[in-house]
C-alpha positions in Angstrom: 2.5 20.1 1.9 4.2 19.4 -1.4 7.4 17.4 -0.8 10.4 17.8 -3.0 10.4 14.0 -3.9 6.8 13.9 -5.2 7.9 15.4 -8.5 10.2 12.4 -9.0 7.5 9.7 -8.3 6.8 7.3 -11.0 3.5 7.4 -12.8 0.5 5.9 -10.9 2.2 5.8 -7.5 0.1 7.9 -5.0 1.5 10.3 -2.5 -0.9 9.0 0.1 -2.6 5.7 0.4 -6.0 4.5 1.6 -4.9 1.6 3.8 -6.7 -1.6 4.3 -6.9 -2.4 8.0 -6.1 -6.0 7.2 -3.3 -7.9 9.0 -1.0 -10.0 6.9 -2.4 -13.1 8.6 -5.9 -12.0 7.4 -4.5 -11.5 3.9 -3.4 -15.2 3.9 -6.9 -16.3 4.7 -8.4 -14.0 2.0 -5.9 -15.3 -0.6 -6.6 -18.9 0.3 -10.2 -18.2 -0.7 -9.3 -16.2 -3.8 -6.3 -18.3 -5.1 -6.7 -21.8 -3.4 -4.6 -23.6 -6.0 -2.0 -21.1 -6.6 1.4 -22.1 -5.4 2.4 -20.3 -2.2 5.8 -22.0 -1.3 8.3 -23.9 -3.2 10.9 -25.8 -1.2 13.3 -28.4 -2.7 10.8 -28.9 -5.5 7.9 -29.5 -3.1 5.0 -27.1 -3.6 2.4 -25.9 -1.1 -0.8 -24.1 -2.3 -2.4 -21.1 -0.6 -5.3 -23.4 0.5 -2.8 -25.8 2.2 -0.7 -23.1 3.7 -3.7 -21.4 5.3 -5.0 -24.8 6.6 -1.7 -25.7 8.1 -1.4 -22.2 9.7 -4.9 -22.7 11.2 -3.8 -26.2 12.5 -0.7 -24.7 14.1 -2.7 -21.9 15.6 -5.1 -24.4 17.2 -2.2 -26.4 18.5 -0.7 -23.3 20.2 -4.1 -22.4 21.8 -4.5 -26.0 23.1 -1.0 -25.8 24.6 -1.9 -22.8 26.5 -0.8 -19.9 24.3 -3.0 -16.8 24.8 -3.2 -13.5 22.8 -0.1 -11.5 23.6 2.0 -14.5 24.5 5.4 -14.7 22.8 6.2 -17.5 20.4 9.9 -17.6 19.2 11.1 -18.9 15.9 14.6 -20.3 15.3 14.8 -21.7 11.7 16.2 -20.9 8.3 13.9 -20.3 5.3 11.7 -23.5 5.2 8.0 -24.0 5.0 7.7 -24.3 8.8 8.8 -20.7 9.6 6.1 -19.4 7.3 3.4 -21.7 8.7 4.4 -21.1 12.3 4.6 -17.4 12.0 1.2 -17.0 10.4 -0.2 -19.6 12.8 1.1 -17.7 15.8 -0.5 -14.5 14.4 -3.7 -16.3 13.9 -3.6 -17.4 17.6 -3.0 -13.8 18.6 0.5 -14.4 19.7 3.6 -12.1 19.2 6.2 -13.6 17.0 9.9 -13.3 18.1 12.3 -14.0 15.3 15.7 -15.4 16.2 18.9 -15.8 14.2 19.9 -19.6 14.0 23.5 -18.5 13.8 23.4 -16.9 17.2 25.3 -18.3 20.1 23.5 -19.8 23.1 24.4 -16.7 25.1 22.8 -14.4 22.5 19.7 -16.6 22.3 19.4 -16.8 26.0 19.2 -13.0 26.2 16.6 -12.7 23.5 14.4 -15.4 24.9 14.5 -13.9 28.3 14.2 -10.3 27.2 11.1 -11.2 25.1 9.5 -13.4 27.6 9.0 -16.2 24.9 7.2 -19.2 26.3 7.1 -21.3 23.2 9.9 -22.0 20.7 9.8 -23.5 17.2 13.2 -24.7 16.1 15.0 -26.9 13.5 16.0 -30.3 14.7 19.6 -29.5 14.3 19.4 -26.9 16.9 16.9 -28.7 19.2 19.5 -30.4 21.6 21.1 -27.0 22.3 17.7 -25.4 22.9 16.4 -28.2 25.1 19.6 -27.7 27.2 19.1 -23.9 27.2 15.4 -24.1 28.1 15.9 -24.1 32.0 17.6 -20.7 31.7 14.7 -19.1 29.8 10.8 -18.7 30.1 10.4 -21.2 27.3 8.0 -24.0 28.5 7.5 -26.0 25.2 9.6 -26.6 22.2 8.4 -27.7 18.8 10.9 -29.5 16.5 10.7 -29.1 12.8 12.6 -31.2 10.2 13.7 -30.5 6.6 11.7 -33.6 5.5 8.4 -32.6 7.0 6.9 -31.0 3.9 8.8 -32.8 1.1 6.1 -35.4 0.5 7.7 -38.0 -1.8 11.0 -36.4 -2.7 12.6 -36.9 -6.1 15.8 -39.1 -6.2 18.2 -36.2 -5.8 16.5 -35.2 -2.5 16.8 -38.6 -0.8 20.3 -38.0 0.7 19.0 -34.8 2.4 16.0 -36.6 3.8 18.1 -39.7 4.9 20.6 -37.4 6.8 17.7 -35.5 8.4 15.8 -38.6 9.4 18.2 -39.8 12.0 18.7 -36.6 13.9 19.2 -37.3 17.6 16.6 -35.4 19.5 16.7 -35.9 23.3 13.6 -37.5 24.7 12.1 -35.1 27.2 8.7 -33.7 28.2 7.2 -30.7 26.6 9.1 -31.3 23.3 6.7 -31.9 20.3 7.2 -33.1 16.7 6.0 -30.7 14.1 4.2 -33.2 11.8 2.2 -34.6 14.8 0.8 -31.2 15.7 -0.2 -30.3 12.1 -1.9 -33.7 11.8 -3.6 -33.7 15.1 -5.3 -30.2 15.2 -8.2 -29.1 13.0 -7.5 -26.8 10.0 -10.4 -24.4 10.8 -9.8 -20.8 11.6 -9.3 -20.3 15.4 -11.5 -17.3 15.3 -9.2 -14.9 17.2 -9.1 -11.4 15.9 -6.4 -8.9 17.2 -6.4 -5.1 17.1 -4.8 -3.7 14.0 -2.4 -1.6 16.2 -1.5 -4.3 18.5 2.0 -5.8 18.7 2.8 -8.4 16.0 6.5 -9.1 16.4 9.7 -8.3 18.4 12.4 -7.9 15.7 15.8 -8.0 17.4 18.6 -5.7 16.0 22.0 -7.3 15.5 23.3 -6.0 18.8 26.8 -5.2 17.3 26.9 -1.9 19.1 25.9 -3.4 22.5 22.9 -5.2 23.9 20.4 -6.5 21.2 17.2 -4.5 21.2 13.8 -5.8 20.5 12.1 -3.5 17.9 8.3 -3.4 18.5 6.4 -3.8 15.3 2.7 -3.7 15.2 0.3 -5.5 12.8 -0.3 -2.0 11.4 3.4 -1.4 10.9 3.9 -4.7 8.9 0.7 -4.4 6.9 1.2 -0.7 6.1 4.8 -1.4 4.8 3.6 -4.2 2.6 0.8 -2.0 1.2 3.5 0.8 0.6 5.6 -1.7 -1.4 2.6 -2.9 -3.4 1.8 0.6 -4.3 5.3 1.4 -5.4 5.4 -1.5 -7.8 2.0 -1.4 -9.7 3.2 -3.7 -12.4 3.0 -6.9 -10.3 -0.4 -8.6 -10.3 -1.8 -10.7 -7.5 -1.4 -14.5 -8.1 1.4 -13.9 -10.6 4.5 -13.1 -8.6 7.4 -15.7 -8.4 9.9 -14.5 -5.7 13.3 -15.5 -4.6 13.1 -16.3 -0.9 16.8 -16.2 -0.1 17.0 -13.4 2.5 16.4 -14.9 6.0 12.9 -14.3 7.4 14.4 -13.7 10.9 15.6 -10.4 9.4 13.2 -7.6 8.8 14.1 -7.3 5.1 13.2 -10.9 4.5 10.2 -10.8 6.8 8.5 -8.0 5.1 9.9 -7.8 1.5 9.8 -11.5 0.9 7.6 -13.5 3.2 4.8 -11.0 4.0 4.9 -9.2 0.6 4.7 -12.5 -1.2 1.7 -13.7 0.9 0.0 -10.3 0.4 0.4 -10.6 -3.4 -0.6 -14.3 -3.4 2.8 -15.0 -5.1 5.0 -18.1 -5.1 7.9 -17.9 -2.6 10.9 -20.0 -3.7 12.6 -20.8 -0.3 16.3 -21.1 -0.2 17.7 -21.9 3.4 21.2 -20.7 2.7 22.4 -18.0 0.3 24.5 -20.3 -1.9 25.0 -18.7 -5.4 24.6 -22.0 -7.2 21.2 -22.6 -5.5 20.2 -19.0 -6.3 21.0 -19.4 -10.0 19.3 -22.7 -10.2 16.1 -21.3 -8.6 16.0 -18.4 -11.0 16.6 -20.7 -14.0 14.2 -23.4 -13.0 11.3 -21.5 -11.4 11.5 -18.3 -13.7 11.9 -15.9 -10.7 10.3 -12.5 -11.5 11.0 -10.6 -8.2 14.6 -10.6 -7.0 15.2 -8.9 -3.6 18.8 -9.4 -2.3 21.7 -7.8 -0.5 25.1 -6.8 -1.9 26.9 -10.0 -0.9 24.4 -12.1 -2.8 24.8 -10.0 -5.9 28.6 -10.3 -5.6 28.4 -14.1 -5.1 26.2 -14.5 -8.1 28.4 -12.3 -10.3 31.5 -14.3 -9.3 29.9 -17.7 -10.1 32.0 -19.4 -12.8 29.0 -20.8 -14.6 26.8 -17.7 -14.5 26.6 -17.7 -18.3 24.9 -21.1 -18.3 21.8 -20.0 -16.5 18.8 -18.2 -17.9 18.2 -15.2 -15.7 15.9 -13.4 -18.2 12.7 -13.9 -16.2 13.7 -11.3 -13.6 11.5 -8.2 -13.8 12.2 -6.6 -10.5 15.7 -6.6 -9.1 16.1 -4.8 -5.8 18.9 -4.3 -3.2 18.9 -3.3 0.4 20.3 -3.8 3.9 23.7 -2.3 2.9 25.0 0.0 0.2 25.5 -1.7 -3.2 28.8 -0.7 -4.8 28.5 1.1 -8.1 30.7 -1.4 -9.9 28.5 -4.3 -8.8 25.4 -2.5 -10.1 27.0 -1.9 -13.5 28.3 -5.5 -13.8 25.1 -7.1 -12.7 23.0 -5.0 -15.1 25.3 -5.8 -18.0 25.3 -9.5 -17.4 21.5 -10.1 -16.6 19.7 -7.3 -18.4 17.9 -6.5 -15.1 17.5 -3.1 -13.6 18.4 -2.8 -9.9 16.5 -0.4 -7.7 18.3 0.3 -4.5 16.2 0.9 -1.3 16.8 1.7 2.3 15.4 1.0 5.7 15.9 -0.4 9.2 14.3 -2.9 11.5 12.7 0.2 13.1 10.9 1.0 9.8 9.5 -2.5 9.2 12.0 -2.1 7.2 11.4 -0.2 4.0 11.5 3.7 4.0 12.9 4.6 0.5 13.2 2.9 -2.9 14.4 4.2 -6.3 11.2 4.6 -8.3 9.9 1.6 -10.2 9.1 2.9 -13.7 10.8 6.1 -12.9 14.4 7.4 -13.0 16.8 5.5 -10.8 20.0 7.0 -9.7 23.0 4.9 -9.1 24.3 5.4 -5.5 21.0 6.7 -4.3 18.6 5.0 -1.9 15.7 6.5 -3.9 12.7 8.3 -2.7 10.5 8.0 0.4 7.6 5.7 0.0 4.0 7.0 0.1 3.1 8.6 3.4 6.8 8.6 4.4 8.6 11.8 5.5 12.3 12.2 5.7 14.4 15.0 7.0 18.2 15.6 7.1 19.0 17.3 10.4 22.2 18.6 12.1 24.4 16.1 13.8 24.6 17.9 17.1 21.1 17.9 18.5 19.0 16.9 15.5 16.7 20.0 15.5 18.0 22.1 12.5 17.0 20.9 9.1 19.9 20.9 6.7 19.8 22.6 3.2 19.5 20.5 0.0 22.8 18.8 -0.8 24.2 19.2 2.8 24.8 16.0 5.0 23.1 15.4 8.3 21.3 12.7 10.3 18.5 11.0 8.5 15.2 11.0 10.5 12.0 9.3 9.3 8.3 9.4 10.0 5.5 7.2 8.6 3.0 4.4 9.3 5.8 1.8 9.2 7.9 3.3 12.0 8.2 1.6 15.3 7.0 3.1 18.6 10.2 1.9 20.2 12.2 -0.9 21.8 10.7 -3.5 24.1 11.4 -2.8 27.8 14.0 -0.1 26.9 12.4 3.3 27.6 15.7 5.2 27.6 16.7 3.8 24.2 13.2 4.5 22.9 13.4 8.1 24.1 16.8 8.7 22.4 15.7 7.1 19.1 12.0 8.0 18.7 11.2 11.6 19.2 7.8 13.1 18.5 7.1 10.3 16.1 10.5 10.8 14.3 12.9 7.9 14.1 16.6 9.2 14.5 18.4 6.5 12.4 22.0 7.3 13.2 22.7 7.3 9.5 24.3 10.3 7.7 22.6 11.3 4.5 21.7 14.0 2.1 18.9 14.9 -0.4 19.4 16.3 -3.8 17.2 18.9 -5.5 15.0 16.2 -7.1 14.2 14.6 -3.8 16.6 11.6 -4.0 18.3 10.6 -0.9 21.8 9.3 -0.4 23.4 7.6 2.6 26.9 8.9 3.2 27.7 6.7 6.2 26.8 5.6 9.7 27.1 8.3 12.2 29.3 6.0 14.4 31.3 4.7 11.4 32.7 8.1 10.5 36.6 8.2 10.6 38.1 11.4 11.9 41.7 11.7 10.7 43.7 14.8 11.2 40.5 16.8 11.6 39.0 15.4 8.3 35.7 13.6 8.3 36.1 10.4 6.2 33.1 8.3 5.3 34.3 4.6 4.9 31.9 4.0 2.1 33.9 6.4 -0.2 37.0 4.1 0.2 34.9 0.8 -0.1 33.5 2.0 -3.5 37.0 2.6 -4.8 38.3 -0.7 -3.7 35.3 -2.6 -5.3 36.4 -1.1 -8.6 39.6 -3.0 -8.7 39.2 -6.2 -10.9 41.2 -8.3 -8.4 39.1 -7.4 -5.4 36.0 -9.4 -4.5 35.0 -7.6 -1.3 36.5 -4.8 0.8 35.8 -2.8 4.0 37.5 0.2 5.4 37.7 1.1 9.1 39.3 3.8 11.2 42.0 2.6 13.5 43.7 4.6 16.4 46.7 6.8 15.3 48.9 8.7 17.7 49.4 11.5 15.2 46.1 11.8 13.3 43.8 10.5 15.9 42.6 7.9 13.4 43.9 6.5 10.2 42.4 4.3 7.5 42.8 0.5 7.3 41.3 -1.6 4.5 40.4 -5.2 4.8 40.4 -6.9 1.4 39.1 -10.3 0.0 40.7 -11.1 -3.3 39.0 -13.0 -6.2 39.8 -16.7 -6.4 43.3 -17.2 -8.0 44.3 -13.5 -7.7 47.3 -12.1 -5.9 48.0 -8.5 -4.8 50.4 -6.6 -2.5 49.5 -4.0 0.1 51.3 -1.3 -1.9 49.3 -2.1 -5.0 46.1 -1.5 -3.1 47.4 1.7 -1.6 48.7 3.0 -5.0 45.3 2.2 -6.6 43.6 4.2 -4.0 46.0 7.1 -4.4 44.9 7.5 -8.0 41.3 7.9 -7.0 41.0 9.3 -3.5 42.1 12.4 -1.7 45.3 11.8 0.1 43.9 12.0 3.6 41.4 9.1 2.6 44.0 6.7 1.3 44.4 3.6 3.5 47.8 3.5 5.3 47.5 -0.3 5.9 45.9 -3.2 4.1 45.1 -6.6 5.4 44.1 -9.5 3.1 41.6 -11.9 4.6 39.6 -14.9 3.4 36.2 -13.5 4.2 34.6 -10.5 5.8 32.4 -10.9 8.9 28.7 -10.6 8.0 25.3 -10.6 9.7 22.8 -13.3 9.0 21.4 -11.3 6.1 24.9 -10.9 4.6 25.6 -7.3 5.7 29.2 -6.6 6.2 29.9 -6.0 9.9 32.3 -3.0 9.9 32.1 -2.8 13.7 33.3 -6.4 14.1 36.4 -5.6 12.1 37.0 -2.6 14.3 36.6 -4.8 17.4 39.1 -7.4 16.0 41.6 -4.7 15.2 41.4 -3.1 18.7 41.8 -6.5 20.3 44.9 -7.2 18.3 46.3 -3.8 19.3 45.7 -4.4 23.0 47.7 -7.6 23.0 
């Protein structure tokens, strides 16, 4: 059946794909043969080729097998973007294990839950976190811990890297049984392929959602989900050749956006991944300038941070060919400013952990629409359905819940049949996002179903207010929420972060909004704060602001 969005596809992008039944781990081995000397990873100026990356992944797989890991066992990762998280993830897949990504910023309580829920028996972690994890281990199924260090793959660092290595060298790791040093394992075990092959539709990873609405859920993603999504992205961007990509690796790999769109996509394309452990704007600009980044996936907070950098004009960012944003809506003013200053074109996309994560992107080489999340990828279907029971498809232009079906969509949540039944129905993922489609097949996210503010009987989408606040030259970041109101049910409160050196009053913010918003949408109160709460990938956590506000009101 001809879909509305097909007419807006860019040239050479097929409606349907002939998928290779090749896992991303098998793609690494293949590219190690085809591009052995091509750089795979760049980390603090150290370079690792595809041959070396594949050999180290093999060594790590053989180490896991020798330590008792069997196909289907869970291996947890707790690291920032550094070579070891790539090597360990691909090594675990080569051993037939299921990878469990964990956020290094999480508390022990959150990590304890995820390690127990996933049944992880092995943990690979950064030395900085090792003492905590060793202490936590008795409360979890984890039997063995492997400790990685920043210095492990630096070789002979240049002068400017020595302070980093020196600080790392003396990390105090408790001496205890079943704790192993990363370099020892890589050196000890053979670099030959372990010879384990897994079914293409078997479980590859448990990708935990943020848990801001309650208990964190383990999204089950298969090798087919991950490989299909990477192949969909490859088809969407036909201008990038294998062995040529240079990608900015700043989004954390423990997040689905970073896992698929950076780590796995880069390996699939035999590209060079420039790893940045922390999203520091200076580090990002230096990486673009020095390594001639061509592919720039990022989230709104990273774009805002780069634009606000006082020395942006001193860096050459002209190498960027593809510039893409996801994980949260990108304010229109940020898009305009970034494109003016860099000459790049930003294509916004959309997805969730449950879609591996990419479901839509503005067409590469086609018409991009500011404010739109773009078109469904090849083999991806999207419907806008009514908010009550999700069965009636809404007309073009009318808002409703976004539901998605495609080869990248999860089968559900690990050990949560009730949550799975509510979210995945007849193969359709009910996203909880409110969206609409225009007559050319472009989709737009209006807001989260649960983020909607209902004030005096009016439905207010917070993003409408956020967009206006972002337009003010003194405002760096902003986020609107609904707060209880005795008369209106709810009313709007805005949290505002000002640019460095700027001052502003609450009334100034309200007056600015009055000029641009319907009266019922204008914030009644404004709070100025130093920073907004964000997830590990940089997504503003509106729900945390709501929780903070409710806690204050209850005192």
